[in-house]
C-alpha positions as CSV (number, residue, x, y, z in Angstrom):
1,M,0.0,0.0,0.0
2,S,3.0,2.3,-0.1
3,G,2.2,5.5,-1.7
4,G,-1.4,4.4,-2.3
5,I,-4.8,5.5,-1.1
6,G,-4.8,3.0,1.6
7,P,-4.1,3.3,5.3
8,A,-1.6,5.9,6.5
9,A,2.0,4.7,6.7
10,R,3.5,3.9,10.0
11,G,3.2,6.8,12.4
12,G,0.5,8.5,10.3
13,R,3.2,9.6,7.9
14,V,2.2,10.1,4.1
15,S,4.7,10.4,1.5
16,G,4.7,13.4,-0.8
17,A,3.7,11.4,-3.9
18,S,0.9,9.7,-1.8
19,A,-0.2,13.2,-0.7
20,R,-0.5,14.4,-4.2
21,R,-2.7,11.5,-5.1
22,R,-4.9,11.6,-2.1
23,Y,-5.4,15.4,-2.5
24,A,-6.4,14.8,-6.2
25,L,-8.9,12.2,-5.2
26,V,-10.4,14.2,-2.5
27,S,-10.6,17.2,-4.9
28,F,-12.5,15.2,-7.4
29,L,-15.0,13.9,-4.8
30,T,-15.5,17.3,-3.3
31,W,-16.7,18.8,-6.5
32,L,-18.6,15.8,-8.1
33,P,-21.8,16.3,-6.1
34,A,-21.9,20.0,-7.2
35,G,-21.2,19.2,-10.7
36,L,-24.1,16.9,-10.7
37,M,-26.5,19.6,-9.7
38,I,-25.4,22.4,-12.1
39,A,-27.8,21.4,-14.8
40,P,-31.0,20.2,-13.1
41,L,-31.1,22.3,-9.9
42,V,-33.2,25.2,-11.1
43,L,-35.4,23.0,-13.3
44,L,-36.0,20.6,-10.2
45,M,-37.4,23.6,-8.1
46,L,-39.5,24.9,-10.9
47,D,-40.9,21.3,-11.5
48,R,-41.8,21.0,-7.9
49,G,-44.0,24.0,-8.1
50,L,-41.6,27.0,-7.0
51,T,-41.8,30.3,-8.7
52,L,-38.7,31.8,-10.2
53,V,-38.8,34.3,-7.5
54,Q,-38.8,31.6,-4.9
55,V,-35.9,29.9,-6.8
56,G,-34.0,33.1,-6.5
57,V,-34.7,33.3,-2.8
58,V,-33.4,29.7,-2.3
59,M,-30.1,30.6,-4.1
60,T,-29.8,33.8,-2.1
61,V,-30.1,31.9,1.2
62,Y,-27.5,29.5,-0.1
63,S,-25.0,32.4,-0.9
64,L,-25.7,34.2,2.4
65,V,-25.0,31.1,4.5
66,I,-21.7,30.6,2.6
67,A,-20.7,34.3,3.1
68,A,-21.6,34.1,7.0
69,L,-19.7,30.9,7.6
70,E,-16.7,31.1,5.2
71,L,-14.2,32.6,7.7
72,P,-15.5,30.7,10.8
73,T,-15.4,27.4,9.2
74,G,-11.9,28.1,7.8
75,G,-10.8,29.1,11.4
76,L,-12.4,25.9,12.5
77,A,-10.5,23.8,10.2
78,D,-7.2,25.5,11.5
79,V,-8.1,24.8,15.0
80,A,-9.9,21.5,15.1
81,G,-8.4,19.9,12.1
82,R,-8.9,19.5,8.3
83,R,-10.1,16.0,8.1
84,V,-12.9,16.4,10.8
85,V,-14.2,19.6,9.0
86,L,-14.1,18.1,5.7
87,A,-15.9,15.0,6.9
88,V,-18.7,17.1,8.3
89,A,-18.9,18.9,4.9
90,A,-19.3,15.6,3.0
91,G,-22.0,14.6,5.5
92,C,-23.8,17.9,5.0
93,T,-23.6,17.5,1.3
94,A,-25.2,14.1,1.5
95,L,-27.8,15.2,3.7
96,A,-28.6,18.4,1.6
97,L,-28.9,16.5,-1.6
98,A,-31.1,13.8,0.0
99,L,-33.3,16.7,1.1
100,L,-33.4,18.0,-2.5
101,V,-34.6,14.4,-3.6
102,V,-37.6,14.6,-1.4
103,A,-38.3,18.2,-1.2
104,T,-41.8,19.5,-2.5
105,S,-42.2,22.7,-0.9
106,F,-40.6,26.1,-0.8
107,W,-39.4,25.7,2.8
108,A,-38.0,22.3,2.2
109,F,-35.9,23.7,-0.6
110,V,-34.8,26.6,1.7
111,A,-33.7,24.0,4.3
112,A,-31.7,22.1,1.7
113,G,-30.1,25.3,0.4
114,T,-29.2,26.2,3.9
115,V,-27.4,22.8,4.6
116,L,-25.9,23.0,1.2
117,G,-24.5,26.4,2.0
118,V,-23.0,25.0,5.3
119,S,-21.3,22.2,3.4
120,R,-19.8,24.4,0.8
121,A,-18.4,26.9,3.6
122,L,-17.0,23.9,5.5
123,S,-15.3,22.4,2.3
124,S,-13.6,25.7,1.2
125,G,-10.0,25.3,2.2
126,P,-9.4,22.1,4.4
127,A,-8.3,19.8,1.7
128,E,-5.8,22.2,0.2
129,A,-4.5,23.1,3.5
130,W,-4.2,19.4,4.4
131,F,-2.2,18.9,1.3
132,V,0.3,21.7,1.8
133,D,0.7,20.7,5.6
134,T,1.2,17.1,4.7
135,L,3.6,17.8,1.8
136,H,5.6,20.1,4.1
137,A,5.8,17.3,6.7
138,A,7.0,14.8,4.2
139,E,9.3,17.0,2.0
140,G,10.1,20.0,4.1
141,D,9.0,23.6,3.9
142,D,10.7,24.2,0.5
143,A,8.7,21.4,-1.1
144,D,7.4,22.4,-4.6
145,L,3.6,23.0,-4.2
146,R,2.9,23.5,-7.8
147,P,2.5,19.9,-9.2
148,G,0.2,18.8,-6.4
149,L,-1.9,22.0,-6.4
150,S,-2.2,21.7,-10.2
151,R,-3.3,18.0,-10.0
152,G,-6.0,18.9,-7.4
153,H,-7.3,21.9,-9.5
154,V,-7.4,19.7,-12.5
155,M,-9.5,17.1,-10.7
156,E,-11.8,19.7,-9.5
157,D,-12.6,20.8,-13.2
158,V,-12.8,17.1,-14.3
159,A,-15.3,16.4,-11.6
160,L,-17.3,19.5,-12.4
161,G,-17.2,18.5,-16.2
162,V,-18.2,14.9,-15.6
163,G,-20.9,15.9,-13.1
164,V,-22.5,18.6,-15.4
165,L,-22.7,16.1,-18.2
166,A,-24.1,13.3,-16.0
167,G,-26.6,15.6,-14.3
168,G,-27.8,17.0,-17.6
169,F,-28.3,13.7,-19.2
170,A,-29.5,11.4,-16.2
171,P,-32.9,12.9,-16.2
172,V,-33.3,12.0,-19.8
173,A,-32.2,8.5,-19.2
174,F,-35.0,8.1,-16.5
175,G,-37.7,9.8,-18.3
176,T,-38.9,13.1,-19.5
177,P,-39.1,16.0,-16.8
178,G,-42.7,16.8,-16.2
179,S,-44.0,13.4,-17.9
180,G,-45.3,11.8,-14.8
181,A,-42.0,10.3,-14.0
182,A,-42.8,6.9,-15.4
183,L,-40.2,4.2,-14.6
184,P,-38.1,3.2,-17.6
185,A,-39.3,0.0,-19.2
186,W,-36.3,-2.0,-17.9
187,M,-37.0,-1.1,-14.4
188,A,-40.9,-1.7,-14.3
189,S,-42.4,-5.1,-13.5
190,P,-44.1,-6.5,-16.6
191,G,-47.6,-5.3,-16.8
192,S,-47.4,-3.4,-13.4
193,G,-47.7,0.1,-14.8
194,T,-45.6,1.2,-11.8
195,A,-44.4,4.8,-11.7
196,L,-41.7,6.4,-9.7
197,P,-42.9,8.3,-6.7
198,G,-42.5,12.0,-6.6
199,W,-39.3,12.0,-4.8
200,M,-37.7,9.8,-7.5
201,A,-38.8,11.8,-10.5
202,P,-36.2,12.1,-13.2
203,L,-35.0,15.5,-12.2
204,S,-34.2,14.2,-8.8
205,V,-32.0,11.5,-10.0
206,P,-28.8,13.6,-10.1
207,A,-29.4,14.7,-6.5
208,L,-29.7,11.1,-5.5
209,L,-26.4,10.3,-7.4
210,G,-24.8,13.3,-5.7
211,A,-26.0,12.1,-2.3
212,V,-24.3,8.8,-3.0
213,A,-21.1,10.6,-4.3
214,A,-20.9,12.5,-1.1
215,L,-21.0,9.5,1.1
216,V,-18.1,8.0,-0.9
217,W,-16.4,11.3,-0.4
218,L,-17.0,11.1,3.4
219,V,-15.5,7.6,3.5
220,V,-12.3,8.6,1.5
221,V,-11.7,11.6,3.7
222,L,-11.9,9.5,6.9
223,V,-9.6,6.8,5.5
224,A,-7.2,8.7,3.2
225,M,-6.5,12.0,5.2
226,P,-4.6,11.4,8.3
227,E,-3.9,14.6,10.1
228,P,-0.4,15.7,10.8
229,P,0.2,15.8,14.5
230,R,-1.5,18.7,16.3
231,P,-2.6,19.2,19.9
232,R,-5.8,17.5,21.0
233,V,-8.6,19.9,21.8
234,S,-12.2,19.3,22.9
235,L,-15.1,20.6,20.8
236,R,-15.5,23.4,23.3
237,E,-11.9,24.5,23.0
238,A,-12.0,24.2,19.1
239,L,-15.0,26.4,18.7
240,G,-13.7,28.9,21.3
241,G,-10.4,29.2,19.3
242,V,-12.2,30.1,16.1
243,P,-12.7,33.8,16.7
244,A,-9.1,34.3,17.5
245,T,-8.0,32.4,14.6
246,V,-10.2,34.2,12.3
247,A,-9.1,37.7,13.7
248,A,-5.5,36.6,13.4
249,G,-6.1,35.7,9.7
250,V,-7.8,38.9,8.9
251,R,-5.1,40.9,10.6
252,L,-2.6,39.0,8.5
253,A,-4.2,39.7,5.3
254,A,-4.8,43.5,6.2
255,R,-1.0,44.0,7.0
256,D,0.4,41.7,4.3
257,G,0.6,43.6,1.0
258,V,0.8,40.4,-0.9
259,L,-2.3,38.8,0.6
260,R,-4.2,42.0,0.2
261,R,-3.5,41.9,-3.5
262,L,-4.2,38.3,-3.9
263,V,-7.6,38.7,-2.0
264,L,-8.5,41.6,-4.3
265,V,-7.7,39.5,-7.4
266,G,-9.9,36.8,-5.9
267,A,-12.7,39.3,-5.8
268,V,-12.2,40.1,-9.5
269,I,-12.1,36.4,-10.3
270,G,-15.7,36.2,-8.7
271,V,-17.0,39.1,-10.8
272,A,-15.6,37.4,-13.9
273,L,-17.0,34.0,-13.1
274,T,-20.4,35.4,-12.4
275,C,-20.3,37.5,-15.6
276,V,-20.2,34.4,-17.7
277,E,-22.3,32.2,-15.6
278,L,-25.2,34.9,-15.4
279,L,-25.1,35.9,-19.1
280,V,-23.9,32.9,-21.2
281,P,-27.1,31.0,-20.7
282,G,-29.5,33.7,-22.0
283,H,-27.0,34.5,-24.8
284,L,-27.1,30.7,-25.8
285,A,-30.8,30.7,-25.5
286,G,-31.0,33.5,-28.0
287,V,-28.4,31.9,-30.3
288,T,-30.2,28.6,-30.4
289,G,-33.8,30.1,-30.6
290,S,-35.2,28.4,-27.5
291,A,-34.8,27.9,-23.8
292,E,-34.6,24.2,-24.1
293,L,-31.9,24.2,-26.8
294,G,-30.1,26.9,-25.0
295,A,-30.0,24.9,-21.8
296,T,-28.6,21.9,-23.7
297,A,-26.1,24.2,-25.4
298,Y,-25.0,25.6,-22.0
299,A,-24.5,22.1,-20.6
300,V,-22.2,21.3,-23.4
301,V,-20.4,24.8,-23.2
302,S,-20.0,24.3,-19.4
303,A,-18.4,21.1,-19.8
304,V,-16.0,22.4,-22.5
305,G,-15.2,25.3,-20.0
306,F,-14.4,22.8,-17.3
307,A,-12.2,20.9,-19.6
308,G,-10.4,24.3,-20.4
309,G,-10.1,24.8,-16.6
310,A,-8.4,21.3,-16.3
311,L,-6.2,22.1,-19.1
312,G,-5.0,25.4,-17.6
313,S,-4.6,23.9,-14.2
314,G,-2.5,21.1,-15.5
315,L,-0.3,23.4,-17.5
316,A,0.3,25.9,-14.6
317,P,3.6,24.5,-13.5
318,A,5.1,24.5,-16.9
319,L,3.8,28.0,-17.6
320,A,5.5,29.2,-14.4
321,R,8.7,27.5,-15.3
322,R,8.5,28.9,-19.0
323,L,7.9,32.6,-17.7
324,G,10.3,32.7,-14.8
325,G,8.1,32.2,-11.9
326,S,4.6,31.9,-10.4
327,V,4.0,35.7,-10.2
328,R,4.5,35.9,-14.1
329,G,2.5,32.8,-14.7
330,A,-0.4,34.2,-12.6
331,V,-0.3,37.3,-14.4
332,A,-0.3,35.6,-17.8
333,G,-3.4,33.5,-16.7
334,L,-5.4,36.8,-15.9
335,L,-4.3,38.3,-19.2
336,V,-5.5,35.3,-21.0
337,A,-8.8,35.2,-19.2
338,G,-9.4,38.8,-19.8
339,G,-8.6,38.5,-23.4
340,A,-11.1,35.5,-23.7
341,L,-13.8,37.7,-22.1
342,A,-13.2,40.3,-24.8
343,G,-13.3,37.5,-27.3
344,L,-16.7,36.5,-25.9
345,A,-18.0,40.1,-26.1
346,L,-16.8,40.2,-29.8
347,A,-18.5,36.9,-30.5
348,A,-21.8,38.0,-29.0
349,A,-21.7,41.2,-31.2
350,V,-21.2,39.2,-34.5
351,A,-22.6,35.8,-33.7
352,G,-25.4,34.3,-35.9
353,G,-27.7,31.6,-34.8
354,G,-27.4,27.7,-34.7
355,A,-24.4,25.7,-34.1
356,G,-22.0,28.3,-35.5
357,G,-23.1,30.8,-32.8
358,V,-22.7,28.2,-30.1
359,A,-19.2,27.4,-31.3
360,L,-18.2,31.1,-31.2
361,A,-19.3,31.4,-27.7
362,G,-17.8,28.1,-26.7
363,L,-14.2,28.7,-27.9
364,P,-13.7,31.9,-25.8
365,Y,-15.4,30.2,-22.9
366,L,-12.8,27.4,-23.0
367,V,-9.9,29.9,-23.1
368,F,-11.3,31.8,-20.4
369,F,-11.4,28.9,-18.0
370,A,-8.0,27.7,-19.2
371,G,-6.6,31.0,-18.2
372,L,-8.3,31.0,-14.8
373,G,-7.3,27.5,-14.2
374,A,-3.6,28.3,-14.6
375,H,-4.0,31.6,-12.6
376,G,-5.8,29.8,-9.8
377,V,-3.1,27.2,-9.2
378,L,-0.3,29.8,-9.1
379,R,-2.3,32.3,-7.0
380,A,-3.0,29.6,-4.5
381,E,0.8,28.8,-4.3
382,L,1.6,32.4,-3.7
383,G,-0.8,32.6,-1.0
384,H,0.4,29.5,0.9
385,H,4.0,30.9,0.9
386,R,2.7,33.8,2.9
387,V,1.1,31.9,5.8
388,T,1.8,29.2,8.4
389,S,-0.2,26.1,9.1
390,A,-2.1,28.0,11.8
391,E,-3.7,30.3,9.3
392,R,-3.7,28.3,6.1
393,A,-7.4,27.2,5.9
394,T,-8.5,30.6,7.1
395,M,-6.8,32.4,4.3
396,A,-8.1,30.0,1.8
397,S,-11.6,30.9,3.2
398,A,-10.8,34.5,3.0
399,S,-9.9,34.2,-0.7
400,S,-13.2,32.3,-1.3
401,L,-15.2,35.0,0.6
402,A,-13.6,37.6,-1.6
403,G,-14.8,35.8,-4.6
404,S,-18.2,35.5,-3.2
405,G,-18.2,39.3,-2.6
406,G,-17.2,39.9,-6.1
407,A,-20.0,37.5,-7.4
408,A,-22.5,39.4,-5.4
409,L,-21.5,42.7,-6.7
410,A,-21.6,41.3,-10.2
411,N,-25.1,39.9,-9.7
412,L,-26.4,43.3,-8.7
413,T,-24.8,45.3,-11.4
414,L,-24.2,43.1,-14.7
415,A,-27.8,42.0,-15.3
416,P,-29.1,45.7,-15.4
417,L,-26.1,46.7,-17.5
418,A,-26.7,43.8,-19.9
419,M,-30.6,44.7,-20.1
420,A,-29.8,48.3,-20.8
421,L,-26.8,47.9,-23.2
422,G,-26.5,44.2,-24.2
423,V,-24.4,41.3,-23.0
424,S,-21.4,42.5,-25.2
425,A,-21.1,45.7,-23.1
426,A,-21.1,43.7,-19.8
427,W,-18.4,41.3,-21.1
428,W,-16.3,44.3,-22.4
429,L,-16.4,45.9,-19.0
430,V,-15.5,42.8,-17.0
431,A,-12.8,42.0,-19.5
432,A,-11.3,45.4,-18.9
433,V,-11.5,44.9,-15.1
434,V,-9.8,41.5,-15.3
435,L,-7.0,42.8,-17.4
436,A,-6.4,45.8,-15.1
437,S,-6.3,43.4,-12.0
438,A,-3.2,42.0,-13.4
439,L,-1.5,45.1,-12.4
440,L,-2.0,44.1,-8.8
441,L,0.3,41.2,-9.3
442,V,3.0,42.8,-11.7
443,R,5.0,44.4,-8.8
444,L,4.7,42.1,-5.9
445,P,7.3,42.8,-3.3
446,A,10.7,41.2,-3.5
447,G,10.8,38.0,-1.5
448,V,7.6,36.5,-2.8
449,P,8.7,33.0,-4.0
450,A,8.9,33.2,-7.8
451,G,9.7,29.7,-8.4
452,G,11.0,28.7,-11.9
């Protein structure tokens, strides 16, 4: 079992190679349940009788829960341990998706969205912090973080791509949404006329698959993530230490110029991601001529985007070496992403209908996520070099919170702008913001690890 995903080596030690493999597997399982729900989630709520306004409320509750818990859960992971927090996240994900399977009312979906928000906040940071700590324990503080971080980010995008395709096509395999949820012929008893109960309707199948995937994630976390040695603390002590840990992380980010810039760039990335996720579906609906075809096109384009993210994440170490360091590589990733947004804006202005219009949108979408994938790996590496183990998960959560803040700003401003001036104007604006944000990284203070 040496170097594998089995029990920890003697004394709880994990080799560097094994840590990279375990982190990649956990990264894949962390994001697979989310990927499965990308395509069917809104349709499931509408199919169960919610109005579009109620769907928006559920999604807002989800976002607010994440924002409220992002830093406290990061602090909890730094105090209580990464494995226990990630295990609770997996359990919450399984519970939330099980609730989605059986939910038939607005308040049931609110409950599911709340639990899902808790799980997302809990899962933000612990796996990456565990990997960095474990790699440092195995190979020393000078260990090269790029290959492992790259592999983990690749597996996140692979999981999202696999999930969005499986989640998009699973309901078709189990029947047509809104058709009464009849059992597929091969599942029904001959002549029985059996129908699926409401909680097993076709659109709920991805949630059920996601709940099963979350349980697998939980088992893998418990088996494959031995904690590096840390003082034993009670639950009360762990919870009591969270505020101090969060405060220390915030103070560190406030006084460390490099971390401030990285967090600001994280907010810009939140704006950019929301810009495409908010406006691309409607654009594709217009290009294809119907909401149904637009949804199918968006599932395919999303999968292409996740493939681009995986490609960019995988190429990040080589990009940093070729350009002379992680700072230059991170800047290059931002420039590629900003240029792709400009290409998306141009394509929207000139695109016709049909497959050609979808392809014109899909190509810059792929390039956009490839640039963000490479940038994300290298920005994470730069951030980890600025903190100790005691603040690692907290700082990862701070970066995620900045992204959520940027997303909230984009949600409030970009839709009205697109309605007034068109989607091209919104994409041109965000492209300019992303390109300008690269200036935050150009002159990082000397002493930031440049690698290469």
